[in-house]
N, C-alpha and C positions, 0 to 999 in steps of 0.2 A: 174531598173527591171519597167514594167508596172504593173497595178494594175488591178484586176479582182474582179467583185462584188460577193459579199454574197450572196447565194443561199440562204440560209436558212431563217426560218420565225421564229421568236422569239415574244411569247413563243411557247416554242416545243410543247404543247397541249393544244387547243382550248377544249374550255368548259368544264364538269369534275369541281368537286369540286374545290373551293380557296386553297390557298395554307391552311396548318398550321401554316405556319411562315412569315405573311409578314412581320415583323419587322427585318427579316432577309433580304432583300431582300434591304431594308433602310440603316441597316448599312452598306452591299456592297457596295452603292452609296453613302454613306459619305465616304468610307475607299478611292474608287477610284477617288473623288473630292478633296481630302483632300488636304487643302494649308499647312499644316506640319504632321512633320512624330509624332506629338505627338498626333493631331486629328487622323490618321491612325492607329495608332495604339491603341488607347481609343476603336474605332469602330473595329477593327477585335479582340481584346480583348474579347470583348462582345457577338461577334459573332461567336467566336470559342467555348466561353462557351458556347452559349445555345446548339452549336449543342455536345458538351460533353453530355451536360443533354440528350439529345435528344437520342446520341448512347445508355448511360445509360438507360433507359429508354425502350429502343429497339422499339423506332419512326420511323423505318424505311419508313410507307408511308409518315409519314410528311414530312420528310426529302426530297422525290424522286418528292412530287408532289410542294415541294417549289423549287426544280433543276428545275423542269421540266416550271415552272412559270415565271423563268428569263427574265427579257423582253428584255435580247442582251446576244451577244456573251460575252461581257466583263464583265456582272454578274455572268453570268454562272460560266467562268472561276473561278473568285475570289470566290463564294460557293465553288465549286471543293475543290480552293486549302486550303480553312478556313474546308472544309470538312476532308480533307487528314492531316491537324492540328490535328482537333478535336478527329481523328482516333487514334493519337499517345498518344494526353492527357489522353484520355479517359483510359489509361490503366492505371495509376497512382491511386489509392486508398491509406487512411494513414495506412490503417490495412492489406497493402498486402505487401511481402516482396519479393516473387517472383511470376513472371506469365510463361505463354505461351504464348511467341509473335508468332501469325502465319505471313508466310510469303510466296510470292512465286517466282520463278526464271520464267518472262517470255520467253517462249522456241518458236522459229520458225523453224519449219521444213520442211526442202525441199525436196519435193520427187516426184520422177518419176519412173515409172513401160511402161513398154510393152503391158500391160492387164492390166485391170481393178482389184482392190486390195481392201483390206479394212483390216489396222493395227491395231491390239484391243487396241492402246496406254494404255497395261500394261509395267512395266519395270520388267525386269529379276534377277535382283539385287540392290533394292534399298542399302540394309546395304553397295554396294561398294561404291555407289554415296556419302553414308555418309563418308564415310571415304575418299574419296577423296576430299572432301572439308572441311572435319576436318584437312587432314595434308596440305592443298594449304592456310588456314586461313582463308575463308571464313566467312562473318557475324560476324566482327570484332573480328575474333579467337575466338568465343565462341563453346565448343564441345560439349554442354547439348543438340543435336538437334536432330532431324527427319524428315523424310520425304513419304510422301505418294507411295506407289508403282506403283504409275500411271500416265499419264500427262492428265490433268483436262482440261476443257473449260472454255470459256470465263461466263458460268454462274454459274463456282464455285468460281466467285470471282466478281461480278458485286452487287449491293442494294441489290438484294433480298438474295443474300448469306451472306450479315453483321450477321445475326444473331446467324448462326453457328460457326461463325468465333469469334462472341462475347463469344458461350458458350466454345469453344478451349482453351481461354485466362483462364479459370479456370480448365483445367485439363491436371495436370502433368504429364501426360504420352502419351508422340506422337503415340504410337503405336496405344492405345486406339482411343485418339482421331482422327486419320485418317484414320483409319480400314474402313470407309465406303465412301470415298472421289471415286467418280465414275468417270471412265477413259471415255476418247473422242476418240472415234475411230478415227483412219485418214484414209480418204477414197482418194483413189488418179484415177484418171482418165487416160486410157488407152494411152499411149503414149502422156500425156501431162505432163511437170512439174509445178507445182504447190508449194506455202507458203499455211502451214495451222499452225494458232497459236492456242499453246497450256501451258500449267502452270504445273509446278514443286511446288507444296506444301509441306510445312512445317510447325512444330514448334519449337523455341527454347527455353527452360527456362532459366528464365534471371531477375534481378530486372527489377520494371516498367518502370522508364526513362531510361536505358541500350540504347546505340547507337548501333544496331545492324548492321541497315543500311543506314549509311551515305555516301560508297561508290557507289556512280549513274555509273561509269563505272566496265566494265569486267576486273577482276583482274588474276593474274596468274592462277588461278583455271578454266577459260574458254577453255582454250584448252582440259584441262584430260575430264572435264565437257563435253562437246562438243562430243569428241569421245567418251566417256561413252554411253551416249542415242544416236549416231548414232550405236552403236554396239549393245547394246540393245533392238533398234525397227526394226533393219534390220531383213527383211525376203528375201526369195532367188526372185530374178528379181526385185528388188527394188534399185535405187540408191536414197539413203536417208543420207542427213546431217542434224545435228540441230544444231540450233543459239541460245545460252541463252545468256540471259539479268541477269542484275546484280538483287542480291535477293531484296525483298525490299516488304511493307504491300503491302496487298490485291488492296484498293484501286489505289495507283501508280503503282502498277504493273498492273494493267487491263490498265491503262493509257499508260506507257510506251510499253507494249504488245502490243498495237492498232497500235502507230506509227510504232513501228520495222516492224511490219506484212505488213503495206501499202509501207513503202517504198522496201522492199523487194520483195512484190510481184510486187511493177513499175519495180526494176530494173530485173528484169524475165521479164516481160512482152517485156521493151522495147531493151533488148540485144536480145532476137528473133526475132522482127518485125524487127527493123534496120536492122539485120544480114541479113532474108529474100529479103526484099527490096532492100536493095542493093544489092545483089547477081540478083535481075530480073530484076531493073528498074534505080537501082543509086541511089542519096543520095533523102532522102525520106525530106517531110514538115512535120513539126508538128502544130498541130489546138491545144490549149487549151480552153476551152467553161464551162463554169458553167449553173448547172443543179438543176431546183426545184423539187423536188421528194415527194411522203407521208412524209416517215420518214425525213425529212430536204432537206438534199443537195448533191451535190457533183462535183468536176470537173472532167471534161473527157478530153482523151488525145487520138485523131486521129494522125495516122500515115500515108501519104500516099505519093504517085507518081503522076506527071500528066502522067507518060507515061506509069502508069496500071490502068486503069479507072476501073475496079473491084477489085481490091487489096487495101486494104487498114485495116489497122490493128487499134482496141480500147479499150481503156484499162478505166474503172469505177473509181473513185481515193474516195471513201467518206470523207465526213467531219463528225467529230466527234463534240458533242456541246461542247465541248473545243477547239476546233481548232481556230487558226487565218485564217484569210480565205488566206493572201498572204507569212503565211511561206511554207503552202502548194503550191501555187506557184512556191515560191522560189526553192521548193525540187523538182518539174518535171522540171524547168527550167536548175535548174545546172544540175539534171542529165542527161539532153539530150545534154547540152555541154559537159558535161564530155564524151558523146559518139559520138562528133564532129558531132552534128545536130546543126545545126546554124541560121535554118531560121524556126524558132518560132515562131508562131502568138498567139495572144490570143484577144480573143471576148471579149467587152465591152459588152453585156447585159445580164442576167438571161433569161436560154432558158428552155421548158419544157421537161418533160422526154422524152415521144416519139413525133417522126413523125407523127404528124395531119395526112399524107395521107394516108402512109402507116402501122401506129399501132407500128415499130418499135424501139429501142431505137436510141435516136437521136445522132448522131457522127456529123461531119462537116469534108468533105476534102477540103484541101485548093482552088482547083480548082473551086469548088463547093460556096465556099459565095456571096452573092450576095452583089452587090454596095452597097445596106445600111447596111451590115453591116462593126464597127469599129474594125478595125484591127492594132495590133500593133506589128510592127516586132522587134523581140530580134536578 
């Protein structure tokens, strides 16, 4: 497997106020460079403890500023992992026997329609979903939970939403806590199959340290939940499939959901583009390139044939701050090989977002790569 450069530029935010917790970066760097497990655990313990205090004090802006000021992807990933651990630790208080654990199922909705349509994202029968999840032992067998009667968007789980999740911890009535979760409508373009990331949000009553979300894979509840969500979101003239992931805390759900959505979207693009190119011109050639954009970076996949001068297909694969670029490259290449595309070329330089001549999104055809480009064959 060839490598590809990281097009992102850290820190993610230039200028602005300094991070509120510069010591966090030092602890993260100390943990990453630790020569012994004892040194790593000590640094991680200090970092996690400071994050717990910040969460309990609702100092969300400081947490976000510190993440955005990370000097590398490795430091950002470490801070993000520590934040997820701190979120769980912050639930425990000496005077609390039961809390409401907030959770979310990431759901990738694959949908297509002959005409443009907007689905409201409202579930017709949320209690039926609760019942089937209880029957199949999700949430480690917990039966004291409820869910919102909508599918929410990513803005319901980001750092900006954490204050609401902290409030929910003290509300021991799921119906009261979740009544104001806004739905995120699903906008389906005419004649185009698309993937849409949404979340099924709920709270479960349990002891502060209860291990409700230790399963990272979809259990026996997966198929019944997928079928129920698909039925409840159905509309005339719409082909729809809901693909739920495992329930977990809000920060982990956001992370896992973004990864699943990117992979499903890439699969939809690749299957359609490869089928089209093969039917018209024969075997396609793939080119993967790295691009720097204002909000970070992305990898782009271009599929084309030398026999179709005007026929090429392109996909923009976003790089999230916690991504390892080599992992994303591996995902793309393995999918192409699974689709029997064996001519895969990786450009080994970082490229701009747009073509300087045309102003259009920059994508590369295999037969248009200049001699100066370094290209690796897979």
